[in-house]
N, C-alpha and C positions, 0 to 999 in steps of 0.2 A: 167077099173073097175078091183080090185083086191079083194080077199078075203083073210081073216085071217085063217093060219092054225091052227091046234090043238095046236102046239107049239108057236103059236104067231107070226109067220113069215108073211109077206107080200113081194109081188114081186112088185117093181117098175118098171113101163113100160121103156123099152129101151130109147124112146124118151126123156123122162123126165131125165133118167139119164145122156144122152148126152148132154142135154140143161143145167143141173145144174152141169154138172162136177163130178158126183158121180161115182166113179170106186171102184173096190175091194179094201176093207180097208180104204175107206173114212170115217171119223168120221161123226157121225150126232147127233143132239140132238132133243129131242121131247118138243114141248111146247104146252100148252093148252090155247086157247084165245077164249073167248066167246063160249064155248061149242065146238070148232074145235080143233083138233089134228094136230098140224104144225109140219112137218118134215123138220129140218134145217141142210143141210149140212155144215159142217166146213171145207170149201175150203180156199185156199190162198186168192181168190177173196173176200169171205166173211170176213175173218180176215183183209184184207186191207181196206175194207169199215167201220171197226170198229175202225180204228185209229182216234184219236182226240175225239172220242164220249165223253170221261170223260174229256175234257179239261176245264180247270176251278175247277176242283175237286181237292182237296188235293191229291197230289202224294203219292200212297201206298209206294214207295221205300223210299221217303223222311220221310213219317211217321215211316217206320220201322228203318230207320237209326237213326232218333231222339230218338226212344224208346230204341234202343241197347245203344246209347250213354248214355242217362239217366240211364240205368241199371249199367254202368261201374262205 
């Protein structure tokens, strides 16, 4: 269990930091889901899991290149 300090800080237990690959300087994001606060570390492993998630969606790069070509 951790408590939020006056400055809004919390301590993540070392066991969880080690398990999730959270080290000094690791970027994290906070999500709210069904009244719960979820801390998601942005690690190489997490980013690798996201690959292909948007498959089938229009490519943002292709869309940007088309728009720039149209602007010329």
